[in-house]
Phi, psi and omega in degrees: 000143180227095184258131183294131178265128181298139181300140180295118177227119184278329183243134178232149173263109189295338177300328184293338178249019169087018180261087191292339180292344178252030190310126173064001180270146177262134181230142172268140181246154173215115178268132175247124185237160173221140181213122167278111191271007176059083170054063176273093179253150170282182184262005187269126174294127189224164170232170187243124176262122181243118178263097185287350180271353175280147178292158185298335182270353177287150192290327191241056177275351173219117187238123175278117182231151181302143182298327179304324180294325178292319182291319182287335182232065185298338180293343179286334192247133171247119183279099180191171180286143178247130170229127182296329185280341185222072186288131176238333182230146182291320180239133178233157181241132182215121176291141176251157196297316190256351188298328179282332181294320185267066174221170182301323182261002181280179184297336180271353184047055189274098184263167176299323179298316180292319178300313181297323179295319180294315179301319179294319176300312183297319179299320177300316180296311184305319185279358179249348186299116174060019180290339176292341179259311188269339181079011183201158177293161178302141176280324182230134179225122173272143182235145171232154179067048170251138185288319185197181182293329184296325179288330175291322177298327176298325178290309184293336179268358177300139183307328180291329186264334195300325185291344179270355172052065179278133170268172186229136167240123185203141170234142170288145180238174180277001191313133185292336178277348180084025181239153182230177167251164180204168175226133172243152188205147175287114188295334179289337186247334180239117181256113183290131177257318181207153177226140181207148174254148173237106180290144174255105186262110181228164184229150177275183186293339178273357178091006179267154180299131177255104190281128180225186184283142170288161171265131182260131173243130176232121178249142180186186182253116178264105185049039177095350180261128179288120180224143180248129179245136174242133178244128187235150164214091188288161182306147186285178177267019178305129184093357179111149184300310184292317183294326183269353185304319180304331180292319180286328175297320179295319177298320179297321179296320178297314180296314183299317180298317181293318180291317179297327179297320178296320182282340175290331177279326180213103182303337180258021180303138178269115186226136170231120173255135183223159174157172171270108187266352184055020172219155177274167182299339181263359179287160186302318183302325182270304189291318184266307185291312179283345178057061183263158176232147177267007181235128179299320184291343178260005179266120182236203185287346185249006177216185185226146179274130177241095182295343182282346182295316178296321179298317181297318180293340176272001178092012179275156181207169178244354176200166179227141179216124180052049176065020177236137177276137173235156175237074182281335186270113191223169175222135176251135185242131179278160181304327182298342179259001185261359179251137182275098179255144181301130173062023174230150179294141173219164184289133175250300180197164176231163179194174174251130181265108184218062175295167187301326183289347175267004183247131177296132184260354182201170174080196185302326185253026180303130180088354180256171177305137181283098190273166178280327182224143167244099191068236177261004181270124180284125182254349175077018182271207188252300181194161175273010174233157166266149173287157172236161183210159171227135178252127175255148178224155170210147184288141179248126180292000000 
């Protein structure tokens, strides 16, 4: 497929695209996107080295390393169960669920050719998200289901992406599937000030730690405006929606506490939380715990605006499961971005990016996101989710 990428334009005249409320005024745009990229693993068979003596805020407390390194250096690995709360050994070894599947000899027959094709597909998507509105690729993109930093580097180094000079924010997590979240950003426009992880500590019915993805926070200056981004991938519905709900409620509590902390320091803090929440906008974890509203005018200092709620109520979705549409991929906007202040970024609109080439045109998943795999069968698609985006604008003198 060869889809034309809209030319990079930093400044747009909104009258030209029919937004009469901005008549004749020039505005700078910044698109913020999120995409669950569906199991972006490298092709290397790996094991996981976990250094339990490192503090939770240190970058490498869980490191995905090639299995050959474990075999050549067996003294590095202790084969035993790891619990962060009851450390007995400095280094522990723990197999993760999907790392063996995504290899040349694994169940997915995951070859370098397939990996490169997927990276090329994803790069194509990233550079097209909302360009018909903003005139430029997203400045900031949150990612879910990436194995490690190296696979994210493959995206940012792709020839299609490289000229935009994207930087990477990523931490390894304890997740049992071996996947993390990450954030990429155009370094010329977003200057990172701080990065932090927030672990979601939950337990299974037997009382053992149930390892899931950390929540990533990246704070920085977007064209001079301080904005805080949170990237989420909440626990799945494995075991059933009701049975697994407490896990997502716990993740929501972690996110809400972190976001509220920023607003306690600055009630007008500009915050965008994004992610695959494995819940819809009307579920308890979102509506009650996060205290979201589907109306901008009802969003104040104590709650958050969720533009995806109206979309969901209209029957829109970002993925499909068992013939039902869900809208798990969402963005929460703080009050500080909902007011139009001179020469500062404010919220313009959000949407779901679902052009025809991201939609399956035939077969079992016709009309659904064009995924990379159907079970263990490679379909050559993009992802089993659609990307979502938010566009920010500010007036330029």
